[in-house]
C-alpha positions as CSV (number, residue, x, y, z in Angstrom):
1,M,89.1,140.4,95.7
2,L,86.3,137.8,95.9
3,K,87.0,136.8,92.3
4,D,90.7,136.1,93.2
5,F,89.7,134.1,96.2
6,K,87.3,132.0,94.2
7,E,89.9,131.4,91.5
8,F,92.4,130.3,94.2
9,A,89.9,128.0,96.0
10,M,88.9,126.3,92.7
11,R,92.4,125.1,92.0
12,G,92.7,121.4,92.3
13,N,95.2,121.4,95.1
14,V,93.0,123.4,97.5
15,L,90.0,121.2,96.8
16,D,92.1,118.1,97.3
17,M,93.4,119.4,100.5
18,A,89.9,120.2,101.8
19,V,88.7,116.7,100.9
20,G,91.7,115.3,102.7
21,I,91.0,117.2,105.8
22,I,87.4,116.2,105.9
23,I,88.2,112.5,105.3
24,G,91.0,112.8,107.9
25,A,88.6,114.1,110.5
26,A,86.1,111.3,109.8
27,F,88.9,108.8,110.0
28,G,90.0,110.2,113.3
29,T,86.5,109.7,114.7
30,I,86.4,106.1,113.5
31,V,89.8,105.4,115.1
32,N,88.7,106.9,118.4
33,S,85.6,104.8,118.4
34,L,87.7,101.7,117.5
35,V,90.0,102.3,120.4
36,Q,87.4,103.3,123.0
37,D,84.6,100.9,122.0
38,V,86.4,97.8,120.5
39,I,90.1,97.6,121.6
40,M,90.1,99.0,125.2
41,P,87.1,97.0,126.7
42,P,88.7,93.6,126.1
43,I,92.1,94.9,127.3
44,G,90.4,96.3,130.4
45,L,88.6,92.9,130.9
46,L,91.9,91.0,130.7
47,L,93.5,93.4,133.3
48,G,90.7,92.8,135.8
49,N,87.7,94.8,134.7
50,V,89.7,98.1,134.4
51,D,87.7,100.8,132.5
52,F,90.5,102.9,131.0
53,S,88.3,105.9,130.4
54,N,87.8,106.1,134.1
55,L,91.5,105.6,135.0
56,F,92.5,108.9,136.7
57,L,94.5,110.3,139.6
58,V,93.0,113.0,141.9
59,L,95.4,115.8,142.5
60,K,93.0,118.0,144.5
61,E,89.5,117.1,145.6
62,G,86.6,119.3,144.5
63,K,83.7,120.7,146.4
64,V,82.4,117.2,147.1
65,A,85.0,115.0,148.7
66,G,86.0,111.8,147.0
67,P,86.4,109.0,146.3
68,Y,84.9,109.5,142.9
69,A,83.3,106.6,141.1
70,S,84.1,107.9,137.6
71,L,86.0,110.7,135.8
72,A,82.8,112.4,135.1
73,A,81.9,112.4,138.8
74,A,85.3,113.9,139.7
75,K,84.9,116.6,137.0
76,S,81.4,117.5,138.1
77,A,82.7,117.9,141.7
78,G,85.4,120.2,140.4
79,A,88.3,117.9,141.3
80,V,91.7,118.4,139.6
81,T,92.7,115.1,137.9
82,I,95.3,113.5,135.8
83,N,93.4,111.5,133.2
84,L,95.7,108.5,132.5
85,G,93.0,106.4,130.8
86,V,92.1,109.1,128.4
87,F,95.8,109.6,127.7
88,I,96.3,105.9,127.0
89,N,93.3,105.9,124.6
90,T,94.7,108.9,122.8
91,I,98.2,107.2,122.5
92,I,96.6,104.1,121.0
93,S,94.5,106.2,118.6
94,F,97.6,108.1,117.6
95,L,99.5,104.8,116.9
96,I,96.7,103.5,114.7
97,V,96.4,106.7,112.7
98,S,100.2,106.9,112.4
99,F,100.3,103.3,111.1
100,A,97.6,104.1,108.6
101,V,99.4,107.1,107.4
102,F,102.6,105.1,107.2
103,L,100.9,102.5,105.0
104,L,99.5,105.3,102.8
105,V,102.9,106.9,102.3
106,R,104.5,103.6,101.6
107,A,101.9,102.8,98.9
108,V,102.4,106.2,97.3
109,N,106.2,105.8,97.3
110,Q,105.8,102.4,95.6
111,L,103.6,103.9,92.9
112,R,106.1,106.7,92.3
113,R,109.0,104.2,92.0
114,Q,107.0,102.2,89.4
115,E,106.4,105.4,87.5
116,Q,110.1,106.4,87.6
117,A,111.3,102.9,86.5
118,P,113.1,103.1,83.1
119,P,111.4,101.3,80.3
120,P,112.7,97.8,79.6
121,A,115.2,97.4,76.7
122,P,113.5,96.5,73.4
123,S,113.5,92.7,72.7
124,T,112.3,93.0,69.1
125,K,113.1,95.1,66.0
126,D,111.4,95.6,62.7
127,C,112.7,93.9,59.5
128,I,113.8,96.6,57.1
129,Y,112.3,94.7,54.1
130,C,108.9,93.4,55.3
131,F,108.5,95.5,58.5
132,S,107.6,92.4,60.6
133,A,108.7,92.2,64.3
134,I,111.7,90.0,64.8
135,P,114.0,89.2,67.7
136,I,116.6,91.9,68.3
137,K,119.6,89.5,67.7
138,A,118.2,88.0,64.5
139,T,120.5,88.2,61.4
140,R,117.8,86.8,59.0
141,C,114.1,87.6,59.0
142,P,111.9,84.5,59.6
143,H,109.0,86.1,57.7
144,C,110.7,87.2,54.4
145,T,114.0,85.3,54.8
146,S,115.9,88.4,54.0
147,E,119.4,88.7,55.4
148,L,119.7,91.6,57.7
149,K,123.0,93.4,57.2
150,G,124.6,95.6,59.8
151,G,122.3,94.6,62.6
152,S,119.3,96.7,61.4
């Protein structure tokens, strides 16, 4: 049974899938950092120093009464919150990853179309006497001056 599993795991598709999952997880981490550390701070600054990671609504106060300075303070007090800022960050991360996947799928589709394109029609033919390449519509070979009969 272990031998069968090893044979299955060593197939190219399984290894490719594993590499894809690992790279995808790393890419997700990079996108999350991009959104939280690069994109959202300037947007928050433009909107009047809003920190989106601390944008939340308190549904029920915790053991310690609010107001809470941050989402972490609300969570540590046991408050029930709706985390709007975290949700906005997640939506932006999703849009960036979706756009990257769209670009990848588009590139793969273009490569497949190029592979499936029919080969171009030949523009030359070989002379039946001297075997030189000549234009397809030629009636006389420019190399050996033989007359080509029957469009050969």
